[in-house]
C-alpha positions as CSV (number, residue, x, y, z in Angstrom):
1,M,26.1,-15.9,-6.1
2,T,22.4,-15.6,-4.3
3,S,22.3,-17.4,-1.4
4,S,19.6,-20.7,-1.0
5,L,19.1,-20.2,2.9
6,P,16.6,-17.8,3.1
7,T,17.0,-14.5,4.0
8,S,15.4,-12.3,7.3
9,G,12.3,-11.1,7.1
10,T,11.7,-13.8,4.0
11,S,12.6,-16.7,5.9
12,G,10.2,-20.8,5.6
13,L,10.3,-19.9,9.3
14,S,7.8,-17.6,10.2
15,T,8.3,-14.2,11.9
16,S,6.8,-12.8,14.8
17,G,3.1,-12.4,14.4
18,T,2.8,-14.5,11.3
19,S,4.5,-17.5,12.5
20,G,2.8,-20.9,11.8
21,L,3.0,-21.7,15.2
22,P,0.5,-20.5,17.6
23,T,0.7,-17.0,19.3
24,S,-0.1,-16.1,22.3
25,G,-4.0,-15.6,22.5
26,T,-4.3,-18.2,19.6
27,S,-3.1,-21.1,21.1
28,G,-4.2,-24.6,19.6
29,H,-5.4,-25.4,22.7
30,A,-9.8,-24.4,22.9
31,T,-10.2,-21.2,24.4
32,P,-12.7,-21.9,27.5
33,T,-15.8,-20.3,25.8
34,G,-19.4,-19.5,27.4
35,S,-20.4,-23.8,27.2
36,G,-18.2,-24.2,29.9
37,T,-19.6,-21.4,31.7
38,G,-23.2,-22.9,31.3
39,R,-21.9,-26.9,32.3
40,S,-20.7,-25.1,35.5
41,M,-24.2,-23.0,36.1
42,S,-25.8,-26.0,35.4
43,G,-24.0,-28.5,38.1
44,R,-24.5,-25.7,40.7
45,R,-28.1,-25.3,39.6
46,F,-28.6,-28.9,39.9
47,V,-27.0,-29.0,43.6
48,V,-29.1,-25.9,44.7
49,L,-32.2,-27.6,42.9
50,G,-31.3,-30.5,45.0
51,C,-31.0,-29.3,48.5
52,A,-33.8,-27.1,47.7
53,L,-35.8,-30.2,47.3
54,T,-34.2,-32.5,50.5
55,V,-35.1,-29.7,52.3
56,A,-39.1,-29.4,51.0
57,V,-39.1,-33.1,51.6
58,M,-37.9,-33.1,54.8
59,A,-39.8,-30.6,56.0
60,A,-42.6,-32.0,54.1
61,S,-42.3,-35.1,56.3
62,A,-41.8,-33.2,59.9
63,A,-44.8,-31.4,58.7
64,V,-46.9,-34.8,58.2
65,H,-44.9,-36.1,61.5
66,V,-45.9,-33.5,63.8
67,A,-49.3,-33.9,62.7
68,W,-49.5,-37.9,63.5
69,D,-47.5,-37.0,66.3
70,P,-47.0,-41.2,67.4
71,Y,-45.5,-40.3,70.8
72,G,-47.3,-37.5,72.1
73,L,-44.1,-35.1,71.5
74,F,-45.6,-31.8,69.7
75,R,-49.0,-31.6,70.3
76,D,-51.2,-31.3,73.3
77,T,-52.1,-35.0,74.6
78,S,-54.5,-34.5,77.0
79,T,-57.3,-35.4,74.5
80,R,-55.5,-38.0,72.9
81,T,-55.1,-41.9,73.5
82,I,-51.5,-43.0,72.2
83,N,-50.7,-46.7,72.0
84,I,-47.5,-48.2,71.0
85,W,-47.3,-50.4,68.1
86,H,-43.7,-51.0,68.2
87,N,-40.4,-50.7,69.9
88,E,-41.4,-50.8,73.5
89,R,-38.1,-49.4,74.3
90,T,-38.1,-46.6,72.0
91,S,-42.3,-45.7,72.7
92,K,-42.1,-45.7,76.3
93,Y,-38.7,-42.9,76.5
94,L,-40.6,-41.0,74.1
95,L,-44.1,-40.9,75.4
96,A,-42.6,-40.4,79.2
97,H,-41.7,-37.1,77.8
98,R,-44.9,-35.6,77.5
99,Y,-47.8,-38.1,76.9
100,V,-47.3,-39.7,80.7
101,P,-47.1,-37.0,82.4
102,E,-50.0,-35.0,80.8
103,N,-52.3,-38.3,81.4
104,F,-51.2,-40.3,84.5
105,D,-51.1,-40.1,88.1
106,G,-47.8,-43.0,88.4
107,L,-45.7,-44.9,86.8
108,L,-45.0,-48.4,87.1
109,I,-41.3,-49.9,86.2
110,G,-39.8,-53.4,86.4
111,P,-38.8,-55.7,83.7
112,S,-41.1,-58.1,81.9
113,L,-42.4,-59.7,85.2
114,A,-44.2,-56.0,85.6
115,A,-44.9,-55.3,81.9
116,N,-47.7,-57.5,81.4
117,L,-49.6,-56.0,84.5
118,D,-53.0,-54.5,83.6
119,T,-52.7,-51.0,85.1
120,S,-56.1,-49.7,83.6
121,L,-57.5,-51.4,86.8
122,L,-55.9,-49.4,89.2
123,L,-58.1,-46.5,88.1
124,P,-59.4,-44.3,89.0
125,Y,-55.6,-43.7,89.5
126,R,-54.3,-43.4,86.0
127,V,-50.9,-45.3,85.9
128,F,-48.6,-45.8,83.0
129,N,-47.2,-49.0,83.2
130,G,-43.4,-48.5,82.0
131,A,-42.2,-51.5,82.7
132,I,-39.9,-52.9,79.7
133,N,-39.2,-56.6,78.4
134,G,-35.6,-57.6,79.7
135,G,-35.2,-53.9,81.0
136,N,-32.6,-53.0,83.9
137,I,-32.6,-50.3,86.0
138,T,-30.8,-48.5,83.7
139,E,-33.1,-48.1,81.0
140,L,-36.4,-47.8,83.4
141,S,-34.4,-45.2,85.0
142,L,-33.9,-43.2,81.3
143,V,-37.9,-43.5,81.1
144,A,-38.9,-42.7,85.0
145,E,-36.6,-39.6,84.8
146,Q,-38.4,-38.4,82.0
147,A,-41.8,-38.8,83.4
148,M,-41.2,-37.1,86.4
149,N,-39.4,-33.9,84.9
150,D,-42.3,-31.8,84.8
151,G,-43.4,-32.3,88.1
152,K,-47.1,-33.6,87.7
153,M,-46.3,-37.2,88.7
154,R,-48.1,-38.2,91.9
155,F,-46.0,-41.5,93.0
156,L,-43.5,-44.3,91.5
157,V,-44.3,-47.6,91.8
158,V,-41.0,-50.0,91.8
159,C,-41.4,-53.7,91.2
160,L,-38.5,-55.3,92.7
161,T,-36.8,-58.2,91.7
162,P,-33.2,-59.4,91.3
163,Y,-33.5,-58.7,87.7
164,I,-33.3,-55.1,87.4
165,T,-29.9,-55.0,89.4
166,Q,-27.9,-57.3,88.0
167,D,-25.9,-55.1,85.7
168,H,-26.8,-52.0,84.0
169,G,-26.4,-50.0,80.9
170,R,-28.5,-49.6,78.3
171,K,-29.4,-52.9,76.3
172,S,-30.2,-51.2,72.7
173,S,-29.0,-48.5,70.4
174,Y,-32.3,-47.0,71.8
175,M,-34.0,-44.7,74.3
176,V,-31.5,-41.9,73.1
177,P,-32.0,-38.2,72.9
178,A,-31.3,-38.1,69.7
179,E,-34.9,-40.0,68.7
180,Y,-36.6,-37.1,70.0
181,W,-35.7,-35.7,66.8
182,G,-36.0,-39.1,65.2
183,A,-39.9,-38.6,66.0
184,L,-40.0,-35.8,63.2
185,G,-39.4,-38.6,60.2
186,S,-37.3,-41.8,60.5
187,L,-36.6,-45.6,60.1
188,E,-38.7,-46.2,63.3
189,T,-41.1,-44.5,62.3
190,F,-41.5,-45.6,58.9
191,K,-41.4,-49.4,61.2
192,L,-44.4,-47.7,63.4
193,A,-46.5,-47.2,60.8
194,V,-45.6,-50.1,58.9
195,H,-46.5,-52.4,62.4
196,R,-49.4,-50.2,63.3
197,T,-50.9,-51.2,59.4
198,F,-50.4,-55.3,59.8
199,I,-52.2,-54.9,63.2
200,A,-55.1,-53.1,62.0
201,L,-55.5,-55.7,59.2
202,G,-54.5,-58.5,61.9
203,R,-51.9,-59.5,60.5
204,E,-49.7,-59.0,63.8
205,A,-51.0,-59.0,67.5
206,N,-51.8,-56.2,69.2
207,L,-49.7,-56.8,72.5
208,F,-49.9,-53.1,74.1
209,T,-52.3,-50.8,75.2
210,P,-52.7,-46.9,75.8
211,F,-51.6,-47.9,79.5
212,G,-48.5,-49.2,78.5
213,R,-49.3,-53.0,79.0
214,N,-47.6,-55.5,77.1
215,H,-49.9,-57.9,77.3
216,Y,-46.9,-60.9,75.8
217,N,-49.2,-63.8,77.1
218,I,-51.8,-63.9,74.5
219,L,-48.5,-64.7,72.1
220,K,-48.9,-68.7,73.1
221,P,-50.7,-70.4,75.7
222,A,-49.8,-70.9,79.3
223,M,-47.5,-73.8,80.1
224,T,-49.4,-76.9,82.1
225,E,-47.9,-76.8,86.2
226,A,-46.1,-80.0,84.9
227,E,-44.6,-78.2,82.6
228,I,-43.2,-75.1,84.8
229,R,-42.1,-77.9,87.5
230,A,-40.0,-79.1,84.9
231,A,-38.9,-75.9,83.7
232,I,-38.1,-75.0,87.4
233,E,-36.1,-78.7,87.4
234,K,-33.9,-78.3,84.7
235,N,-33.2,-74.6,85.6
236,R,-32.2,-75.4,89.2
237,H,-28.2,-74.4,88.7
238,R,-29.1,-71.3,87.4
239,Y,-31.9,-70.3,90.1
240,G,-29.8,-71.0,92.9
241,T,-27.5,-67.8,92.6
242,I,-28.3,-63.7,92.6
243,R,-25.8,-61.6,91.1
244,I,-26.0,-58.2,92.2
245,D,-24.3,-55.3,90.3
246,E,-23.1,-52.2,92.4
247,E,-23.3,-49.5,89.9
248,A,-27.3,-50.8,89.4
249,V,-27.5,-50.7,92.7
250,T,-26.1,-47.3,92.8
251,E,-28.9,-45.8,89.9
252,L,-31.7,-47.4,91.8
253,D,-30.8,-45.7,94.8
254,G,-30.5,-42.5,92.3
255,L,-33.7,-42.8,91.3
256,L,-35.7,-43.3,94.4
257,D,-33.9,-39.8,95.3
258,A,-35.0,-38.1,92.7
259,A,-38.3,-39.5,93.3
260,R,-38.5,-38.4,96.4
261,G,-37.1,-34.9,95.5
262,R,-40.1,-34.4,92.9
263,G,-42.2,-34.8,95.7
264,L,-43.5,-38.3,94.6
265,K,-44.8,-41.1,97.0
266,V,-42.2,-44.2,96.6
267,F,-43.7,-47.9,96.2
268,A,-42.0,-50.9,96.1
269,Y,-43.2,-54.3,96.0
270,F,-40.6,-57.5,96.1
271,Y,-42.3,-59.4,93.2
272,P,-44.1,-63.0,94.4
273,Y,-42.2,-65.6,93.0
274,L,-43.9,-69.1,92.4
275,K,-42.5,-70.9,95.8
276,D,-40.9,-73.8,94.3
277,R,-38.8,-71.6,92.0
278,Y,-38.0,-68.9,95.1
279,T,-37.0,-71.4,97.8
280,I,-34.3,-72.6,95.5
281,W,-32.4,-69.0,96.5
282,G,-32.4,-69.4,100.3
283,T,-30.5,-67.2,101.9
284,N,-29.0,-65.5,98.4
285,Y,-32.7,-63.8,97.8
286,D,-32.3,-62.8,102.2
287,T,-29.0,-61.0,100.5
288,F,-30.7,-59.5,98.0
289,K,-33.7,-57.9,100.2
290,A,-31.8,-56.8,102.5
291,R,-30.1,-54.2,100.0
292,M,-33.1,-52.8,98.6
293,M,-34.8,-52.4,101.9
294,A,-31.1,-50.4,102.7
295,L,-32.5,-48.0,99.7
296,L,-36.1,-47.5,100.8
297,E,-36.7,-44.9,103.8
298,P,-39.3,-44.6,106.3
299,G,-41.5,-42.8,104.2
300,D,-42.0,-45.7,101.5
301,V,-44.4,-48.1,101.5
302,V,-43.0,-51.2,100.8
303,W,-44.5,-55.1,101.3
304,D,-42.8,-58.4,100.0
305,M,-45.1,-60.7,98.3
306,N,-42.8,-63.6,99.1
307,T,-43.6,-63.8,102.6
308,P,-46.3,-66.9,104.0
309,E,-49.0,-64.1,103.9
310,Y,-49.1,-64.1,100.2
311,D,-48.8,-68.1,99.3
312,A,-52.6,-68.4,98.4
313,L,-50.5,-66.4,95.1
314,T,-47.4,-68.4,95.0
315,R,-48.4,-71.8,95.8
316,D,-50.6,-71.9,93.0
317,Y,-49.5,-72.6,89.7
318,S,-52.4,-71.3,87.8
319,N,-51.3,-67.6,89.0
320,Y,-48.3,-68.2,86.5
321,Y,-48.4,-67.9,82.7
322,D,-44.6,-69.6,83.2
323,M,-41.4,-70.3,85.8
324,A,-41.8,-66.3,86.6
325,H,-44.3,-64.4,84.7
326,L,-47.5,-63.9,86.1
327,S,-51.0,-65.4,84.4
328,D,-53.5,-62.9,84.2
329,K,-55.7,-64.3,86.9
330,G,-52.4,-63.5,88.6
331,S,-51.4,-60.7,88.2
332,T,-55.1,-59.1,88.6
333,F,-54.2,-60.4,92.3
334,V,-51.2,-58.1,92.3
335,L,-53.1,-55.6,91.3
336,G,-55.5,-55.6,93.9
337,E,-52.4,-55.3,96.3
338,I,-50.9,-52.5,94.8
339,R,-54.4,-50.7,94.5
340,A,-54.7,-51.5,97.8
341,H,-51.8,-49.5,99.2
342,I,-52.0,-46.7,96.9
343,E,-55.6,-46.3,98.3
344,S,-54.3,-46.4,102.2
345,A,-51.8,-43.9,101.4
346,L,-52.9,-41.6,99.0
347,G,-57.0,-42.0,99.6
348,P,-59.0,-41.0,97.5
349,V,-58.4,-39.1,93.7
350,A,-60.3,-35.7,94.1
351,G,-62.8,-35.4,91.2
352,R,-62.6,-38.8,90.0
């Protein structure tokens, strides 16, 4: 009787090599072909081309910024005049790297109380106004240290006011070494270009000069005497105290020592406050002054513009823009005093 079961070799199940199931090397799963390799190569080519394009764009941007050089970092500045168009902190910090020491004899530092001084009036002494609106001694030192680095500066003028020693530390994310390379192309240089364009079109006020002056007085009319008196009375409770930050005092002391160590003559003046505001401080100001005087040495040139000798300045409200800042008239008077002290100590500028 013949078996109905399939015999070996004729089984309904395929034998090895002829099985209906896929054998090794002939799997039902698709074997990778050249098309996959092509896609892989295309992906790598895309990455390489993307990287190359990025590098090319960055290189082109850097080349444009080197040619433009808005902060005077990469090209000779001796024949250039560079203005500030945007971000006073970044601009003065970067200009101090090269533009300031290559073009100026001295540096003025202080808060906004000194920022509006037109130091071009000190010619033939070329003095850059490195004062910063709202700046404390930490930020002012960042500018001064850079300007003094190459040994070309002859003198430093410090505006002494309680504001610069009431706290310490940078007040923003600006004024850091990374901004140097940011000058080759960054959001800050883009903003600078935009603001410069707006100024050229008359859409914004041009506050700054190549001497660093921040002429914020032009932004609004000066306060009247009655308005200033009212404001002083309203803020009397705030004006009675003076905060002295010990770390800030240490930083100021270090800056003065650094200036002397680099051969700079130190000039320091106690800012002339409106007499009606100054008297509110009483003995608190005497304490502040004593702390500052302890940092100064016999070779430094120091004068206090709050003494009776300067009453003609400090009792005249027309010399002030508001409760604290000087008007153009008051600024001109203060600059005359600065110039007189520089001339007395240093004599005429050779060749000018």
